[in-house]
C-alpha positions in Angstrom: 45.9 -82.0 -117.0 43.0 -81.2 -114.8 43.3 -81.4 -111.1 42.4 -84.8 -109.6 39.1 -85.6 -108.1 39.8 -85.6 -104.3 37.6 -86.6 -101.3 38.5 -87.4 -97.7 36.5 -89.9 -95.7 36.6 -89.0 -91.9 34.8 -91.0 -89.2 33.0 -90.1 -86.1 34.8 -92.9 -84.3 37.3 -95.5 -84.9 36.1 -98.5 -86.9 33.1 -96.4 -88.3 33.6 -97.7 -91.7 36.4 -95.3 -93.2 38.6 -98.1 -94.7 35.9 -100.1 -96.0 34.1 -96.9 -97.6 37.4 -95.9 -99.3 37.9 -99.4 -100.7 34.4 -99.5 -102.1 34.8 -96.1 -103.6 38.1 -96.9 -105.2 36.5 -100.0 -106.9 33.6 -97.8 -108.1 36.0 -95.2 -109.6 38.2 -98.0 -111.1 35.0 -99.3 -112.8 34.7 -95.9 -114.6 38.2 -96.1 -116.0 39.7 -93.7 -113.7 43.2 -94.0 -112.2 42.6 -93.8 -108.5 44.9 -94.0 -105.6 44.1 -94.4 -101.9 45.9 -92.2 -99.4 46.0 -92.3 -95.6 48.4 -89.6 -94.2 49.0 -91.3 -90.8 48.0 -94.7 -89.8 48.4 -96.6 -86.5 48.3 -100.3 -87.1 50.1 -103.5 -86.4 48.7 -105.2 -89.7 51.0 -104.1 -92.5 51.9 -104.9 -96.1 55.1 -104.6 -98.2 54.9 -102.5 -101.1 56.1 -102.7 -104.6 58.8 -100.1 -103.8 60.1 -102.1 -100.9 58.5 -100.3 -98.0 55.8 -100.8 -95.4 52.4 -99.5 -95.2 49.1 -100.1 -93.3 47.3 -103.2 -94.6 44.1 -101.3 -95.1 45.8 -99.1 -97.8 47.2 -102.3 -99.5 43.6 -103.7 -99.7 42.4 -100.3 -101.1 45.1 -100.3 -103.7 43.9 -103.8 -104.6 40.4 -102.4 -105.1 41.9 -99.7 -107.3 43.7 -102.3 -109.4 47.2 -101.0 -108.6 50.3 -102.1 -106.7 50.7 -100.9 -103.1 53.1 -98.1 -102.8 54.6 -96.2 -99.8 53.1 -93.0 -100.9 49.6 -94.4 -100.2 50.5 -94.3 -96.4 53.4 -92.0 -95.8 53.4 -92.2 -92.0 52.8 -95.5 -90.3 53.0 -96.0 -86.4 53.3 -99.4 -85.1 52.6 -99.4 -81.3 55.2 -101.1 -79.2 53.7 -100.2 -75.9 50.8 -98.2 -74.5 52.7 -95.0 -74.8 55.3 -95.6 -77.6 55.5 -96.7 -81.2 57.9 -97.4 -84.1 57.6 -94.5 -86.5 57.7 -95.5 -90.3 58.1 -92.7 -92.8 57.8 -93.5 -96.5 58.0 -97.2 -95.8 61.0 -97.5 -93.6 61.4 -97.2 -89.8 63.2 -93.9 -88.6 62.7 -94.0 -84.8 60.9 -95.2 -81.8 59.2 -92.5 -80.1 56.9 -91.9 -77.1 53.6 -90.3 -77.8 54.9 -87.1 -76.3 58.0 -87.1 -78.5 56.0 -88.0 -81.6 53.9 -84.9 -81.0 57.0 -82.8 -81.4 58.1 -84.8 -84.5 54.7 -84.1 -86.3 55.9 -81.2 -88.4 58.6 -83.5 -89.9 55.9 -86.1 -90.5 53.6 -83.6 -92.2 56.3 -82.7 -94.5 56.4 -86.3 -95.6 52.8 -86.5 -95.9 52.5 -83.5 -98.3 55.4 -84.8 -100.4 53.5 -88.1 -101.0 50.2 -86.1 -101.6 51.9 -84.1 -104.3 53.2 -87.0 -106.0 49.9 -88.8 -106.0 48.0 -85.7 -107.3 50.4 -85.4 -110.1 49.9 -89.0 -111.1 46.4 -90.0 -110.8 42.9 -89.0 -111.9 41.5 -89.4 -108.3 42.9 -89.7 -104.9 40.6 -91.0 -102.1 41.8 -90.0 -98.6 41.2 -91.9 -95.3 41.3 -90.2 -91.9 42.1 -91.7 -88.6 40.0 -92.2 -85.7 37.9 -89.0 -85.2 38.5 -85.4 -86.2 36.8 -84.4 -82.9 39.5 -85.6 -80.6 40.2 -82.4 -78.8 43.6 -83.4 -77.3 44.9 -84.5 -80.8 44.0 -81.5 -82.7 47.2 -79.6 -82.2 49.5 -80.2 -85.1 47.1 -82.8 -86.4 48.1 -84.5 -89.7 45.7 -87.4 -89.7 42.3 -85.6 -90.1 41.3 -82.0 -90.5 44.9 -80.7 -90.1 45.6 -82.6 -93.4 42.3 -81.6 -95.0 43.0 -78.0 -94.4 46.6 -78.1 -95.6 45.6 -80.0 -98.8 42.4 -78.1 -99.4 40.3 -81.5 -99.6 36.5 -81.8 -99.1 35.3 -84.2 -96.4 32.5 -86.6 -95.9 31.7 -87.9 -92.4 30.8 -91.6 -91.9 29.3 -93.0 -88.8 28.3 -96.5 -87.7 24.6 -96.8 -87.0 25.1 -100.4 -85.6 26.8 -98.9 -82.5 23.8 -96.8 -81.7 23.8 -93.0 -81.3 24.6 -92.2 -85.0 22.8 -88.8 -85.0 24.7 -87.7 -81.8 27.9 -88.9 -83.3 27.4 -87.0 -86.6 26.1 -83.7 -85.1 28.5 -83.8 -82.2 31.5 -84.3 -84.4 30.5 -81.4 -86.6 29.9 -79.1 -83.6 33.3 -79.7 -82.3 35.0 -78.6 -85.5 36.3 -75.1 -86.2 34.1 -72.9 -88.6 36.6 -73.5 -91.4 36.7 -77.2 -90.8 32.8 -77.3 -90.6 32.5 -75.6 -94.1 34.9 -78.3 -95.4 32.3 -81.1 -94.6 30.0 -81.5 -97.3 27.8 -84.3 -96.0 27.4 -87.6 -94.2 27.3 -91.4 -94.9 25.7 -93.7 -92.5 27.2 -97.2 -92.4 25.9 -100.8 -91.4 22.2 -100.1 -91.4 19.9 -103.2 -91.0 16.1 -103.0 -91.1 13.5 -100.9 -92.9 15.1 -97.8 -94.1 11.7 -96.0 -94.4 11.7 -96.0 -90.5 15.0 -94.0 -90.7 13.9 -91.4 -93.0 12.5 -88.9 -90.4 15.9 -88.9 -88.8 17.7 -88.3 -92.1 15.4 -85.5 -92.9 16.2 -83.9 -89.3 19.9 -84.4 -89.8 19.8 -82.5 -93.1 17.7 -79.7 -91.7 19.8 -79.5 -88.6 23.2 -79.3 -90.3 22.4 -78.0 -93.7 24.4 -80.9 -95.2 23.3 -83.8 -97.4 23.1 -87.4 -96.4 24.8 -89.1 -99.4 23.6 -92.5 -98.5 22.9 -95.2 -96.0 25.1 -98.3 -96.4 23.5 -101.7 -95.5 25.0 -104.0 -93.0 26.8 -106.5 -95.4 26.8 -109.9 -93.4 30.0 -112.2 -94.0 31.9 -109.4 -95.7 35.6 -110.4 -95.7 38.1 -107.8 -96.0 41.5 -107.5 -94.3 41.4 -106.0 -90.8 43.3 -102.8 -90.4 44.6 -103.4 -86.9 42.9 -105.1 -84.1 40.7 -108.1 -84.2 37.4 -107.0 -85.7 33.9 -108.1 -85.0 34.3 -110.3 -88.1 37.3 -112.1 -86.6 35.1 -114.1 -84.2 35.6 -117.8 -83.6 34.3 -120.0 -86.4 32.8 -123.3 -85.8 32.8 -125.9 -88.7 31.1 -128.9 -87.0 32.0 -132.4 -86.3 35.1 -133.8 -88.0 36.6 -130.3 -88.6 40.4 -129.7 -87.8 40.5 -127.8 -84.5 42.9 -124.7 -84.8 43.5 -122.3 -81.9 45.7 -119.2 -81.7 46.6 -117.0 -78.7 45.7 -113.2 -78.9 48.7 -111.6 -77.3 48.7 -108.0 -76.4 50.9 -106.9 -79.5 49.7 -109.4 -82.0 50.5 -108.2 -85.5 49.5 -109.3 -89.0 46.9 -111.6 -87.6 45.4 -111.5 -91.2 47.7 -114.4 -91.9 45.2 -116.6 -90.2 42.1 -115.5 -92.3 42.4 -118.2 -94.7 42.2 -120.7 -91.8 39.2 -118.8 -90.4 37.3 -118.9 -93.7 38.0 -122.7 -94.3 34.7 -124.6 -94.0 36.5 -127.6 -92.6 38.4 -125.8 -89.9 37.0 -125.1 -86.4 39.0 -121.9 -85.4 39.2 -120.2 -82.0 41.0 -117.3 -80.9 42.1 -117.5 -77.2 42.4 -114.3 -75.1 43.6 -113.4 -71.7 42.1 -115.6 -68.9 40.4 -118.0 -71.4 40.7 -121.7 -71.1 43.2 -123.3 -73.8 41.0 -125.7 -75.6 42.1 -129.1 -77.2 43.3 -128.6 -80.6 44.9 -130.3 -83.7 46.9 -127.2 -84.6 48.2 -124.3 -82.6 49.3 -121.2 -84.6 51.4 -118.5 -83.1 51.0 -115.3 -85.1 53.4 -112.4 -85.4 54.2 -109.9 -82.7 55.5 -106.3 -82.5 57.0 -106.9 -79.0 58.1 -110.6 -79.2 59.6 -110.7 -75.7 56.7 -109.0 -74.0 54.2 -111.3 -75.7 56.3 -114.4 -75.0 56.3 -113.4 -71.3 52.4 -113.0 -71.6 52.2 -116.4 -73.2 53.9 -118.0 -70.3 51.8 -116.1 -67.7 48.6 -117.4 -69.5 49.8 -121.0 -69.3 50.4 -121.5 -73.0 54.0 -123.0 -72.5 52.5 -126.0 -70.6 49.6 -126.3 -72.9 51.8 -126.5 -76.0 54.0 -129.1 -74.3 50.8 -131.2 -73.6 49.6 -130.6 -77.1 52.8 -131.8 -78.7 53.0 -134.8 -76.4 49.7 -135.9 -77.8 50.9 -135.5 -81.4 49.5 -132.0 -82.1 51.1 -129.6 -84.6 52.4 -126.1 -84.2 53.1 -123.4 -86.7 55.0 -120.2 -85.8 55.0 -117.1 -88.2 57.6 -114.4 -87.7 57.4 -113.3 -84.3 55.7 -116.7 -83.4 58.5 -118.4 -85.1 61.2 -116.5 -83.1 59.3 -117.6 -79.8 59.8 -121.3 -80.7 63.5 -120.9 -80.5 66.0 -121.2 -77.7 66.6 -117.4 -77.0 65.3 -114.0 -78.0 67.9 -111.2 -77.7 67.1 -107.5 -78.0 70.5 -105.9 -77.3 69.4 -102.5 -78.7 66.2 -102.1 -76.9 64.3 -101.9 -80.1 61.0 -103.4 -78.6 61.6 -102.5 -74.9 64.5 -102.5 -72.5 67.7 -104.4 -73.8 67.4 -108.0 -72.6 67.9 -111.7 -73.6 65.1 -114.0 -72.7 64.8 -117.8 -73.1 62.3 -118.9 -75.8 60.2 -121.8 -75.7 62.9 -124.1 -76.9 61.4 -126.4 -79.3 63.5 -125.4 -82.3 67.3 -125.2 -81.9 67.8 -121.6 -83.0 68.4 -118.2 -81.5 67.2 -114.7 -82.5 68.8 -111.4 -82.3 66.8 -108.1 -83.1 68.9 -105.8 -85.4 68.1 -102.2 -86.3 67.7 -103.0 -89.9 64.2 -104.4 -90.8 63.9 -107.1 -93.4 61.2 -106.0 -95.9 60.2 -107.7 -99.0 57.6 -109.7 -101.1 58.7 -113.3 -101.6 57.6 -116.3 -103.5 59.0 -120.0 -103.6 57.7 -123.4 -102.5 57.3 -125.8 -99.4 60.2 -127.9 -98.5 59.8 -131.5 -99.5 59.6 -132.7 -95.9 56.4 -130.7 -95.3 54.6 -131.9 -98.5 55.6 -135.5 -98.0 54.9 -135.7 -94.2 58.6 -135.9 -93.3 59.9 -138.3 -96.0 62.3 -136.9 -98.7 61.5 -138.2 -102.0 59.8 -137.3 -105.2 57.3 -134.5 -104.9 55.5 -131.8 -106.8 56.4 -128.3 -105.8 53.8 -126.5 -103.8 54.0 -122.8 -104.6 54.0 -120.3 -101.7 54.1 -116.4 -101.9 53.7 -113.8 -99.2 56.0 -111.0 -97.6 58.6 -110.6 -95.0 58.5 -107.9 -92.3 60.8 -108.6 -89.3 63.8 -107.1 -87.4 65.0 -110.4 -86.0 67.9 -112.5 -87.4 67.8 -116.2 -86.6 70.5 -118.7 -86.5 71.1 -122.4 -85.4 71.1 -126.0 -86.5 67.2 -126.0 -86.8 67.6 -123.8 -89.9 69.4 -126.9 -91.6 66.0 -128.3 -92.0 64.0 -125.5 -93.7 60.2 -125.3 -94.0 60.3 -123.2 -97.3 62.6 -122.4 -100.2 62.2 -118.9 -101.5 63.5 -117.4 -104.7 65.4 -114.2 -104.7 67.8 -112.1 -106.8 70.7 -114.3 -105.5 69.0 -117.5 -106.2 67.2 -120.0 -103.9 67.4 -119.4 -100.2 66.1 -121.4 -97.2 63.4 -120.1 -94.8 62.2 -121.2 -91.5 62.5 -124.6 -90.0 60.7 -128.0 -89.6 61.3 -129.9 -86.3 62.9 -133.3 -86.6 59.8 -135.0 -85.5 57.7 -133.1 -88.1 55.3 -131.5 -85.6 56.7 -128.0 -85.4 57.0 -125.7 -88.4 58.3 -122.0 -88.2 58.6 -119.4 -91.0 59.3 -115.7 -91.4 56.8 -115.6 -94.5 53.6 -113.8 -93.9 50.7 -114.9 -96.0 51.7 -118.6 -95.5 48.1 -119.9 -95.8 46.9 -117.5 -98.6 47.8 -119.8 -101.6 45.0 -122.3 -102.1 47.5 -125.3 -102.6 49.6 -124.4 -99.8 46.8 -124.2 -97.5 45.6 -127.6 -98.4 49.0 -129.2 -97.9 49.5 -127.5 -94.5 45.9 -128.6 -93.4 46.9 -132.1 -94.4 50.1 -131.9 -92.6 48.1 -130.8 -89.5 45.7 -133.8 -89.9 42.8 -132.7 -92.2 42.4 -135.2 -95.2 40.7 -134.2 -98.4 40.7 -130.5 -97.6 38.4 -128.4 -99.7 40.1 -125.7 -101.9 39.7 -122.2 -100.5 41.0 -119.2 -102.6 41.4 -116.3 -100.4 42.2 -113.9 -103.2 39.2 -114.8 -105.2 37.1 -114.4 -102.0 38.5 -110.9 -101.4 38.0 -109.9 -105.0 34.4 -111.0 -104.8 33.8 -109.2 -101.5 35.2 -106.0 -102.9 32.9 -106.1 -105.9 30.0 -107.0 -103.4 31.0 -103.8 -101.5 31.2 -101.5 -104.4 27.8 -102.8 -105.6 26.4 -101.9 -102.2 28.0 -98.4 -102.1 26.9 -97.6 -105.6 23.4 -98.8 -105.0 23.0 -97.0 -101.6 24.7 -93.6 -102.2 24.3 -90.8 -104.6 27.8 -91.4 -106.1 27.5 -88.5 -108.6 26.6 -85.8 -105.9 29.3 -87.2 -103.7 31.8 -86.3 -106.4 30.1 -83.2 -107.6 29.0 -84.8 -110.8 32.8 -85.2 -112.1 32.4 -89.0 -112.7 32.2 -90.6 -116.0 29.8 -93.4 -116.6 30.9 -97.0 -115.7 32.9 -98.9 -118.4 31.1 -102.2 -119.8 31.7 -105.1 -117.3 
């Protein structure tokens, strides 16, 4: 079997377009009948996904796997760092948490992490026709070059060619590309085969003189200039991206707000709400006024106690009390669900110092963080009380599907009135809770809003009648195709892959 086609996409900055470009290329190679896998040696992100082999990887690699037409696997992102503070993170190797390390301690741990990276790399190269690698941040971060496993350290160890991508919308694109190249070692410079410029808008003929200068100055090819794709929806890798801005839906829309606490995680759970044409959605950050709303959503958190303290300091506890008093609805997902209970205990100090803090107290349950993380994909249906607005009776099952990633174990009488029923190998099990007055819903299931029927029912529960159908999965697929079309049209794909690609299959 011939060696696989390999290419590593590195960026001049964070958010330069690495994840997006790899997703587009994966879809393009899939269209040519190639078995292609994404790969990110080391990722630092709080948005994650559960894999087919029961582990956890960065959400961007799950999206890239979707673009490639395969199930997410832990080998696609062998090292995942989930920051729990400004100087420390949970370290996940091959899908499972192994330690909580400071930045200094992780630096010493990197040789062990690199061994895991190369194990995954070997398995992928033996199983796929092509492997597309995504770097992290920039390869020119001088202080991170020692023992690097995320960028050129990996490229050198695995002997992979590199293309540099830069975001022209930020400004300074030529300085970014030339400066990054200049800061690499001679062997690393030789590995860079060329450049791709991302997010261009305007008359490309006005850019041509700059492209000619760049090729003459560096001796490397500009493989393409990607257009700015307005309204492109792709799952965010980590922080709230530019596309995650507030969304106004006009008069009569359901008003939804969500706090952006410091360690918010898996905020992609709210994408279906943001994309709904009848939802007026607002993120509320530090120091911002908490607006009136029909629905407040508390998303997941990597440091639940610390983020709960932040909520209180920002005035959210009083705001939610007022919101509930006037008949508003509240949904808590994962860490947000835990905040709604009576207490939060972290006896092992898994997310900070060992402590027990009072929760918001609106659901009669208590949560204890345990060392073992619950991981798994799940499916089931909404409980009857949610579907019927609180009345138990005859109803059609509303299917849900998603995934669980949490270290907390909750107990208490509130769980006797579950929000969901999930199916598992041991039969049906309850999940979450619905308050006795029907105003508060909590669940551990990420992806709660992603199923169109579930989204419509929950919007109706929150007060929106006759909700339009929004299919997040269909939108994601359409935008992946739109992205791939733009990459193929704007880039010299055959030159990028050294003329090793077959022609596209009939579509």
